[in-house]
N, CA, C and O atoms as CSV, one atom per row, in Angstrom:
chain,resi,resn,atom,element,x,y,z
A,1,MET,N,N,56.143,-15.339,-197.606
A,1,MET,CA,C,56.019,-15.392,-196.162
A,1,MET,C,C,57.024,-14.392,-195.578
A,1,MET,O,O,56.722,-13.708,-194.601
A,2,ILE,N,N,58.188,-14.310,-196.160
A,2,ILE,CA,C,59.282,-13.348,-195.600
A,2,ILE,C,C,58.771,-11.928,-195.891
A,2,ILE,O,O,59.039,-11.025,-195.098
A,3,ARG,N,N,58.021,-11.689,-197.031
A,3,ARG,CA,C,57.603,-10.351,-197.186
A,3,ARG,C,C,56.457,-9.948,-196.170
A,3,ARG,O,O,56.433,-8.781,-195.780
A,4,ARG,N,N,55.568,-10.788,-195.748
A,4,ARG,CA,C,54.628,-10.619,-194.745
A,4,ARG,C,C,55.363,-10.294,-193.425
A,4,ARG,O,O,55.016,-9.320,-192.757
A,5,ALA,N,N,56.309,-11.051,-193.068
A,5,ALA,CA,C,56.951,-10.775,-191.826
A,5,ALA,C,C,57.676,-9.459,-191.912
A,5,ALA,O,O,57.643,-8.742,-190.912
A,6,LEU,N,N,58.324,-9.053,-192.976
A,6,LEU,CA,C,58.998,-7.876,-193.153
A,6,LEU,C,C,58.024,-6.684,-193.137
A,6,LEU,O,O,58.302,-5.626,-192.572
A,7,LEU,N,N,56.928,-6.899,-193.753
A,7,LEU,CA,C,55.880,-5.707,-193.725
A,7,LEU,C,C,55.323,-5.555,-192.294
A,7,LEU,O,O,55.137,-4.423,-191.847
A,8,ALA,N,N,55.060,-6.620,-191.581
A,8,ALA,CA,C,54.507,-6.542,-190.198
A,8,ALA,C,C,55.573,-5.704,-189.292
A,8,ALA,O,O,55.235,-4.811,-188.516
A,9,THR,N,N,56.874,-6.118,-189.507
A,9,THR,CA,C,57.931,-5.432,-188.693
A,9,THR,C,C,57.948,-3.960,-188.974
A,9,THR,O,O,57.902,-3.151,-188.047
A,10,LEU,N,N,58.015,-3.569,-190.305
A,10,LEU,CA,C,57.971,-2.214,-190.743
A,10,LEU,C,C,56.788,-1.436,-190.070
A,10,LEU,O,O,57.027,-0.350,-189.542
A,11,LEU,N,N,55.616,-1.915,-190.072
A,11,LEU,CA,C,54.399,-1.430,-189.629
A,11,LEU,C,C,54.444,-1.189,-188.143
A,11,LEU,O,O,53.999,-0.175,-187.606
A,12,ALA,N,N,55.017,-2.200,-187.518
A,12,ALA,CA,C,55.204,-2.135,-185.960
A,12,ALA,C,C,56.159,-0.918,-185.698
A,12,ALA,O,O,55.854,-0.039,-184.892
A,13,LEU,N,N,57.210,-0.907,-186.340
A,13,LEU,CA,C,58.197,0.246,-186.144
A,13,LEU,C,C,57.704,1.591,-186.414
A,13,LEU,O,O,58.045,2.520,-185.681
A,14,ALA,N,N,56.871,1.782,-187.482
A,14,ALA,CA,C,56.192,2.998,-187.842
A,14,ALA,C,C,55.175,3.381,-186.721
A,14,ALA,O,O,55.051,4.564,-186.404
A,15,ALA,N,N,54.521,2.501,-186.179
A,15,ALA,CA,C,53.575,2.819,-185.078
A,15,ALA,C,C,54.230,3.273,-183.860
A,15,ALA,O,O,53.710,4.184,-183.216
A,16,VAL,N,N,55.394,2.694,-183.450
A,16,VAL,CA,C,56.202,3.084,-182.376
A,16,VAL,C,C,56.775,4.473,-182.517
A,16,VAL,O,O,56.746,5.251,-181.564
A,17,SER,N,N,57.276,4.790,-183.643
A,17,SER,CA,C,57.901,6.016,-183.984
A,17,SER,C,C,56.837,7.213,-183.955
A,17,SER,O,O,57.141,8.328,-183.531
A,18,VAL,N,N,55.579,6.896,-184.435
A,18,VAL,CA,C,54.571,7.971,-184.378
A,18,VAL,C,C,54.230,8.210,-182.965
A,18,VAL,O,O,54.138,9.372,-182.568
A,19,ALA,N,N,54.028,7.181,-182.141
A,19,ALA,CA,C,53.631,7.352,-180.723
A,19,ALA,C,C,54.599,8.081,-179.859
A,19,ALA,O,O,54.244,8.680,-178.844
A,20,ALA,N,N,55.896,8.016,-180.300
A,20,ALA,CA,C,56.975,8.554,-179.491
A,20,ALA,C,C,57.196,10.003,-179.733
A,20,ALA,O,O,57.926,10.687,-179.016
A,21,ALA,N,N,56.494,10.489,-180.845
A,21,ALA,CA,C,56.700,12.071,-181.162
A,21,ALA,C,C,56.099,12.789,-180.092
A,21,ALA,O,O,55.113,12.316,-179.527
A,22,PRO,N,N,56.637,13.996,-179.718
A,22,PRO,CA,C,56.178,14.844,-178.829
A,22,PRO,C,C,54.827,15.517,-179.246
A,22,PRO,O,O,54.561,15.713,-180.432
A,23,ALA,N,N,54.002,15.856,-178.244
A,23,ALA,CA,C,52.768,16.464,-178.630
A,23,ALA,C,C,52.904,17.833,-179.097
A,23,ALA,O,O,53.647,18.637,-178.533
A,24,GLN,N,N,52.129,18.140,-180.220
A,24,GLN,CA,C,52.272,19.575,-180.823
A,24,GLN,C,C,51.191,20.341,-180.079
A,24,GLN,O,O,50.187,19.852,-179.561
A,25,ALA,N,N,51.591,21.746,-180.109
A,25,ALA,CA,C,50.774,22.722,-179.501
A,25,ALA,C,C,49.522,22.913,-180.416
A,25,ALA,O,O,49.626,22.997,-181.640
A,26,ARG,N,N,48.325,22.977,-179.745
A,26,ARG,CA,C,47.068,23.244,-180.386
A,26,ARG,C,C,47.150,24.610,-180.933
A,26,ARG,O,O,47.915,25.382,-180.357
A,27,ALA,N,N,46.430,25.068,-182.039
A,27,ALA,CA,C,46.426,26.289,-182.540
A,27,ALA,C,C,45.492,27.137,-181.701
A,27,ALA,O,O,44.395,26.697,-181.358
A,28,CYS,N,N,45.918,28.358,-181.363
A,28,CYS,CA,C,45.147,29.298,-180.491
A,28,CYS,C,C,44.159,30.125,-181.561
A,28,CYS,O,O,44.556,30.645,-182.604
A,29,LYS,N,N,42.985,30.127,-181.139
A,29,LYS,CA,C,41.989,30.755,-181.752
A,29,LYS,C,C,42.194,32.277,-181.832
A,29,LYS,O,O,42.787,32.834,-180.908
A,30,HIS,N,N,41.750,32.963,-182.856
A,30,HIS,CA,C,41.785,34.502,-182.867
A,30,HIS,C,C,40.912,35.078,-181.742
A,30,HIS,O,O,39.763,34.697,-181.521
A,31,GLY,N,N,41.527,35.981,-181.086
A,31,GLY,CA,C,40.689,36.595,-180.001
A,31,GLY,C,C,40.778,35.816,-178.655
A,31,GLY,O,O,39.968,36.010,-177.749
A,32,TYR,N,N,41.741,34.979,-178.575
A,32,TYR,CA,C,42.008,34.190,-177.415
A,32,TYR,C,C,43.396,34.343,-176.868
A,32,TYR,O,O,44.309,34.560,-177.664
A,33,THR,N,N,43.655,34.245,-175.497
A,33,THR,CA,C,44.927,33.947,-174.990
A,33,THR,C,C,45.085,32.555,-174.746
A,33,THR,O,O,44.144,31.924,-174.266
A,34,CYS,N,N,46.280,31.941,-175.050
A,34,CYS,CA,C,46.462,30.500,-174.928
A,34,CYS,C,C,47.813,30.197,-174.190
A,34,CYS,O,O,48.826,30.865,-174.401
A,35,VAL,N,N,47.764,29.197,-173.353
A,35,VAL,CA,C,48.879,28.629,-172.696
A,35,VAL,C,C,49.042,27.191,-172.838
A,35,VAL,O,O,48.163,26.429,-172.435
A,36,THR,N,N,50.119,26.767,-173.388
A,36,THR,CA,C,50.409,25.258,-173.623
A,36,THR,C,C,51.533,24.963,-172.636
A,36,THR,O,O,52.531,25.683,-172.597
A,37,VAL,N,N,51.377,23.905,-171.838
A,37,VAL,CA,C,52.456,23.508,-170.906
A,37,VAL,C,C,52.856,22.131,-171.146
A,37,VAL,O,O,51.945,21.311,-171.262
A,38,TRP,N,N,54.057,21.734,-171.240
A,38,TRP,CA,C,54.600,20.326,-171.503
A,38,TRP,C,C,55.163,20.026,-170.176
A,38,TRP,O,O,55.721,20.858,-169.462
A,39,TYR,N,N,54.972,18.716,-169.875
A,39,TYR,CA,C,55.486,18.135,-168.525
A,39,TYR,C,C,56.397,16.995,-168.920
A,39,TYR,O,O,56.459,16.500,-170.045
A,40,SER,N,N,57.158,16.606,-167.760
A,40,SER,CA,C,58.157,15.627,-168.007
A,40,SER,C,C,57.636,14.167,-167.967
A,40,SER,O,O,58.276,13.243,-168.468
A,41,ASP,N,N,56.509,14.016,-167.380
A,41,ASP,CA,C,55.840,12.686,-167.229
A,41,ASP,C,C,54.429,12.708,-167.030
A,41,ASP,O,O,53.896,13.818,-167.013
A,42,SER,N,N,53.716,11.685,-166.874
A,42,SER,CA,C,52.236,11.667,-166.696
A,42,SER,C,C,51.756,12.141,-165.337
A,42,SER,O,O,50.552,12.331,-165.163
A,43,THR,N,N,52.654,12.345,-164.344
A,43,THR,CA,C,52.244,12.957,-163.121
A,43,THR,C,C,52.010,14.501,-163.270
A,43,THR,O,O,51.359,15.151,-162.452
A,44,ARG,N,N,52.522,14.958,-164.238
A,44,ARG,CA,C,52.439,16.505,-164.623
A,44,ARG,C,C,52.825,17.379,-163.347
A,44,ARG,O,O,52.054,18.239,-162.921
A,45,THR,N,N,53.986,17.130,-162.794
A,45,THR,CA,C,54.429,17.741,-161.676
A,45,THR,C,C,55.773,18.628,-161.986
A,45,THR,O,O,56.150,19.543,-161.254
A,46,VAL,N,N,56.417,18.225,-163.154
A,46,VAL,CA,C,57.676,18.970,-163.495
A,46,VAL,C,C,57.444,19.475,-164.891
A,46,VAL,O,O,57.270,18.713,-165.842
A,47,VAL,N,N,57.446,20.850,-164.985
A,47,VAL,CA,C,57.236,21.548,-166.261
A,47,VAL,C,C,58.546,21.583,-167.004
A,47,VAL,O,O,59.557,22.048,-166.478
A,48,VAL,N,N,58.528,21.045,-168.346
A,48,VAL,CA,C,59.783,21.199,-169.147
A,48,VAL,C,C,59.640,22.165,-170.190
A,48,VAL,O,O,60.638,22.406,-170.868
A,49,GLY,N,N,58.456,22.820,-170.460
A,49,GLY,CA,C,58.450,23.783,-171.489
A,49,GLY,C,C,57.054,24.399,-171.529
A,49,GLY,O,O,56.092,23.783,-171.069
A,50,GLU,N,N,56.933,25.641,-172.089
A,50,GLU,CA,C,55.731,26.347,-172.065
A,50,GLU,C,C,55.626,27.200,-173.310
A,50,GLU,O,O,56.626,27.658,-173.861
A,51,LYS,N,N,54.377,27.404,-173.745
A,51,LYS,CA,C,54.183,28.404,-174.822
A,51,LYS,C,C,52.962,29.324,-174.546
A,51,LYS,O,O,51.857,28.854,-174.275
A,52,TYR,N,N,53.213,30.664,-174.627
A,52,TYR,CA,C,52.231,31.663,-174.265
A,52,TYR,C,C,51.870,32.408,-175.546
A,52,TYR,O,O,52.777,32.889,-176.225
A,53,GLU,N,N,50.599,32.529,-175.913
A,53,GLU,CA,C,50.222,33.351,-176.961
A,53,GLU,C,C,49.120,34.364,-176.524
A,53,GLU,O,O,48.062,33.977,-176.027
A,54,ASP,N,N,49.415,35.683,-176.730
A,54,ASP,CA,C,48.567,36.774,-176.345
A,54,ASP,C,C,47.543,37.015,-177.248
A,54,ASP,O,O,47.430,36.327,-178.262
A,55,CYS,N,N,46.702,38.022,-176.954
A,55,CYS,CA,C,45.419,38.453,-177.678
A,55,CYS,C,C,45.754,39.044,-179.160
A,55,CYS,O,O,44.957,39.017,-180.098
A,56,GLU,N,N,46.951,39.531,-179.202
A,56,GLU,CA,C,47.403,40.113,-180.501
A,56,GLU,C,C,48.064,39.020,-181.421
A,56,GLU,O,O,48.388,39.324,-182.568
A,57,GLY,N,N,48.254,37.841,-180.967
A,57,GLY,CA,C,48.916,36.800,-181.717
A,57,GLY,C,C,50.333,36.659,-181.618
A,57,GLY,O,O,50.949,35.935,-182.401
A,58,ASN,N,N,50.958,37.382,-180.596
A,58,ASN,CA,C,52.315,37.179,-180.309
A,58,ASN,C,C,52.529,36.019,-179.495
A,58,ASN,O,O,51.710,35.714,-178.627
A,59,ALA,N,N,53.627,35.309,-179.720
A,59,ALA,CA,C,53.922,34.052,-178.974
A,59,ALA,C,C,55.301,33.999,-178.383
A,59,ALA,O,O,56.287,34.450,-178.965
A,60,GLU,N,N,55.330,33.408,-177.161
A,60,GLU,CA,C,56.657,33.249,-176.528
A,60,GLU,C,C,56.676,31.729,-176.124
A,60,GLU,O,O,55.681,31.171,-175.660
A,61,MET,N,N,57.882,31.102,-176.333
A,61,MET,CA,C,58.078,29.712,-175.923
A,61,MET,C,C,59.437,29.495,-175.336
A,61,MET,O,O,60.445,30.088,-175.721
A,62,TRP,N,N,59.395,28.567,-174.335
A,62,TRP,CA,C,60.794,28.234,-173.758
A,62,TRP,C,C,60.730,26.789,-173.438
A,62,TRP,O,O,59.639,26.229,-173.328
A,63,GLY,N,N,61.885,26.143,-173.278
A,63,GLY,CA,C,61.947,24.671,-172.902
A,63,GLY,C,C,61.699,23.793,-174.097
A,63,GLY,O,O,61.846,24.187,-175.254
A,64,THR,N,N,61.297,22.529,-173.744
A,64,THR,CA,C,61.161,21.475,-174.703
A,64,THR,C,C,59.792,20.998,-174.727
A,64,THR,O,O,59.067,21.213,-173.756
A,65,ARG,N,N,59.323,20.302,-175.855
A,65,ARG,CA,C,57.995,19.597,-175.750
A,65,ARG,C,C,58.055,18.234,-175.507
A,65,ARG,O,O,59.066,17.586,-175.781
A,66,SER,N,N,56.991,17.706,-174.983
A,66,SER,CA,C,56.929,16.284,-174.535
A,66,SER,C,C,55.640,15.626,-174.935
A,66,SER,O,O,54.876,16.319,-175.607
A,67,GLY,N,N,55.307,14.517,-174.662
A,67,GLY,CA,C,53.974,13.863,-174.912
A,67,GLY,C,C,53.068,14.195,-173.809
A,67,GLY,O,O,51.901,13.839,-173.977
A,68,TYR,N,N,53.352,14.799,-172.719
A,68,TYR,CA,C,52.529,15.190,-171.680
A,68,TYR,C,C,52.228,16.616,-171.624
A,68,TYR,O,O,53.036,17.424,-171.167
A,69,VAL,N,N,51.017,16.962,-172.105
A,69,VAL,CA,C,50.702,18.310,-172.398
A,69,VAL,C,C,49.437,18.850,-171.774
A,69,VAL,O,O,48.532,18.040,-171.578
A,70,THR,N,N,49.255,20.125,-171.435
A,70,THR,CA,C,47.968,20.604,-171.235
A,70,THR,C,C,47.875,21.937,-171.967
A,70,THR,O,O,48.876,22.635,-172.134
A,71,PHE,N,N,46.673,22.283,-172.400
A,71,PHE,CA,C,46.336,23.538,-173.141
A,71,PHE,C,C,45.128,24.181,-172.453
A,71,PHE,O,O,44.134,23.552,-172.092
A,72,ASP,N,N,45.321,25.552,-172.300
A,72,ASP,CA,C,44.226,26.394,-171.737
A,72,ASP,C,C,44.049,27.715,-172.644
A,72,ASP,O,O,44.978,28.390,-173.088
A,73,GLU,N,N,42.841,27.921,-172.808
A,73,GLU,CA,C,42.578,29.204,-173.650
A,73,GLU,C,C,41.500,30.027,-172.868
A,73,GLU,O,O,40.618,29.462,-172.223
A,74,SER,N,N,41.606,31.314,-172.950
A,74,SER,CA,C,40.663,32.189,-172.348
A,74,SER,C,C,40.462,33.291,-173.441
A,74,SER,O,O,41.371,33.695,-174.166
A,75,PRO,N,N,39.130,33.743,-173.478
A,75,PRO,CA,C,38.757,34.799,-174.477
A,75,PRO,C,C,39.442,36.184,-173.940
A,75,PRO,O,O,39.627,36.466,-172.756
A,76,CYS,N,N,39.759,36.939,-175.014
A,76,CYS,CA,C,40.220,38.320,-174.759
A,76,CYS,C,C,38.956,39.167,-174.590
A,76,CYS,O,O,37.909,38.935,-175.194
A,77,TYR,N,N,39.139,40.181,-173.712
A,77,TYR,CA,C,38.012,41.170,-173.518
A,77,TYR,C,C,38.395,42.515,-173.898
A,77,TYR,O,O,37.586,43.438,-173.799
């Protein structure tokens, strides 16, 4: 009985720690320009970080990542 309670507690803690991890940037496809923006909360009004990837694959990033993210990609011409 104690083992089941301990296992249930460990599984619950693991689920919480996975859900609290910041969102990762999606991979930018070859031949695209990509912008990833991280926000402070679900209202998406305060930007806390950004990653820009150009058509040649160069990337620049500033700030921090959070769980509130948008990703935009545009084909290179």
